[in-house]
C-alpha positions as CSV (number, residue, x, y, z in Angstrom):
1,V,7.6,-0.4,-19.4
2,L,8.2,-0.6,-15.7
3,D,7.2,-3.4,-13.4
4,F,6.5,-2.5,-9.8
5,G,4.7,-5.7,-8.8
6,W,3.9,-7.0,-5.4
7,P,2.0,-10.0,-4.0
8,D,-1.7,-10.0,-4.5
9,L,-3.9,-9.0,-1.6
10,H,-0.9,-7.2,0.0
11,T,-0.1,-3.5,0.2
12,P,3.2,-2.4,-1.2
13,A,5.8,-1.0,1.1
14,L,5.8,2.8,1.4
15,E,9.2,2.9,-0.3
16,K,7.6,1.2,-3.3
17,I,4.6,3.5,-3.4
18,C,7.1,6.5,-3.4
19,S,9.1,4.9,-6.2
20,I,5.9,4.3,-8.3
21,C,4.7,7.9,-7.8
22,K,8.1,9.4,-8.6
23,A,8.4,7.3,-11.8
24,M,4.9,8.2,-12.9
25,D,5.4,11.9,-12.2
26,T,8.8,12.0,-13.9
27,W,7.3,10.4,-17.1
28,L,4.2,12.6,-17.2
29,N,6.2,15.8,-16.7
30,A,8.8,14.8,-19.4
31,A,6.5,15.6,-22.3
32,G,3.0,17.0,-22.6
33,N,1.7,14.0,-24.6
34,N,3.1,11.3,-22.2
35,V,0.5,9.1,-20.6
36,V,0.7,6.4,-17.9
37,V,-1.1,3.1,-18.3
38,L,-1.6,1.0,-15.2
39,H,-2.2,-2.7,-15.4
40,N,-2.5,-5.4,-12.8
41,K,-3.5,-9.0,-12.6
42,G,-5.0,-8.9,-9.1
43,N,-8.0,-7.1,-7.6
44,R,-8.8,-3.5,-8.3
45,G,-7.7,-2.5,-4.9
46,R,-4.1,-2.9,-6.0
47,L,-4.7,-0.4,-8.8
48,G,-6.5,1.8,-6.3
49,V,-3.4,2.1,-4.1
50,V,-1.4,3.4,-7.0
51,V,-4.1,5.8,-8.3
52,A,-4.9,7.2,-4.8
53,A,-1.2,7.5,-3.9
54,Y,-0.5,9.4,-7.1
55,M,-3.5,11.7,-6.6
56,H,-2.0,12.7,-3.2
57,Y,1.5,13.0,-4.7
58,S,0.4,15.0,-7.7
59,N,-1.7,17.3,-5.5
60,I,1.4,18.3,-3.7
61,S,3.4,19.0,-6.9
62,A,0.5,19.8,-9.2
63,S,0.3,22.6,-11.7
64,A,-2.9,24.3,-12.6
65,E,-3.4,22.4,-15.8
66,Q,-3.3,19.1,-14.0
67,A,-6.6,19.9,-12.1
68,L,-8.8,18.2,-14.7
69,D,-6.6,15.1,-14.8
70,R,-6.8,14.9,-11.0
71,F,-10.6,15.3,-11.2
72,A,-11.0,12.4,-13.7
73,M,-8.7,10.2,-11.6
74,R,-10.7,11.0,-8.5
75,R,-14.0,10.1,-10.2
76,F,-12.5,6.8,-11.4
77,Y,-11.1,6.1,-8.0
78,E,-14.3,6.8,-6.1
79,D,-16.6,5.0,-8.6
80,K,-14.5,1.9,-9.4
81,I,-11.8,1.4,-6.8
82,V,-13.0,2.4,-3.3
83,P,-15.8,-0.2,-2.9
84,V,-13.3,-3.1,-3.3
85,G,-10.3,-1.8,-1.4
86,Q,-8.8,-3.9,1.5
87,P,-8.5,-2.1,4.9
88,S,-4.7,-2.3,4.8
89,Q,-4.7,-0.7,1.3
90,K,-6.7,2.2,2.6
91,R,-4.5,2.5,5.7
92,Y,-1.4,2.7,3.6
93,I,-2.9,5.5,1.5
94,H,-3.4,7.4,4.7
95,Y,0.2,6.6,5.7
96,F,1.5,7.9,2.4
97,S,-0.6,11.0,2.6
98,G,0.9,11.6,6.1
99,L,4.4,11.2,4.7
100,L,3.7,13.8,2.0
101,S,2.2,16.3,4.5
102,G,5.0,15.7,7.0
103,S,2.7,14.5,9.8
104,I,4.3,11.0,9.6
105,K,8.0,10.3,9.5
106,M,9.6,7.1,8.2
107,N,11.6,5.2,10.8
108,N,14.8,3.8,9.3
109,K,15.9,2.1,12.5
110,P,15.3,-1.6,12.8
111,L,12.5,-2.8,15.0
112,F,13.0,-5.8,17.4
113,L,10.1,-8.0,18.5
114,H,10.9,-9.0,22.1
115,H,7.7,-10.8,23.1
116,V,4.2,-11.5,22.1
117,I,1.4,-11.6,24.7
118,M,-1.9,-13.3,23.9
119,H,-5.0,-12.5,26.0
120,G,-8.0,-14.8,26.1
121,I,-6.6,-17.9,24.6
122,P,-9.2,-20.7,24.2
123,N,-9.0,-24.0,26.1
124,F,-6.3,-26.1,24.4
125,E,-7.5,-29.4,25.9
126,S,-11.0,-29.4,24.5
127,K,-11.8,-31.4,21.4
128,G,-10.8,-29.4,18.3
129,G,-9.2,-26.8,20.5
130,C,-7.2,-23.8,19.5
131,R,-3.5,-24.3,18.7
132,P,-2.1,-20.8,18.1
133,F,1.4,-20.4,16.6
134,L,3.4,-17.4,15.5
135,K,4.9,-16.9,12.0
136,I,7.1,-13.8,11.5
137,Y,7.9,-12.5,8.0
138,Q,10.6,-10.1,6.8
139,A,10.4,-8.9,3.2
140,M,7.7,-11.5,2.5
141,Q,9.9,-14.4,3.6
142,P,9.2,-16.3,6.8
143,V,12.0,-15.9,9.2
144,Y,10.5,-17.6,12.3
145,T,7.7,-20.1,13.0
146,S,6.9,-21.1,16.6
147,G,6.1,-24.6,17.6
148,I,2.6,-25.7,16.7
């Protein structure tokens, strides 16, 4: 049993998606009778991220006999998962597909946020006005919160 959990309503990091697909593929290719059972406590979109990512992954490294398995997975994905997926989950599947095809490269260099520009801020002085603030997260932990 392997646990690759991540917070509900979030998309896993691309590194985690890669690890999950590699673990699934290694297990399935180790013996002809090995199966993978996926379970999650959140919404079906979380499961859909894993199923869709593995479908892309296995298509790259697939053998001829895996075609029917991929077809069954695709039907399950399209019938049960796609209607409930979050936009970020769908976007990350496209990112992962791009990684596999080579059209997207992962950047290992750190990124630095130098400034944030807000356009069209509502009137702060009116009753019940807008009070925007900025909260920055790193690895799901808040590292900065601006004044409110």
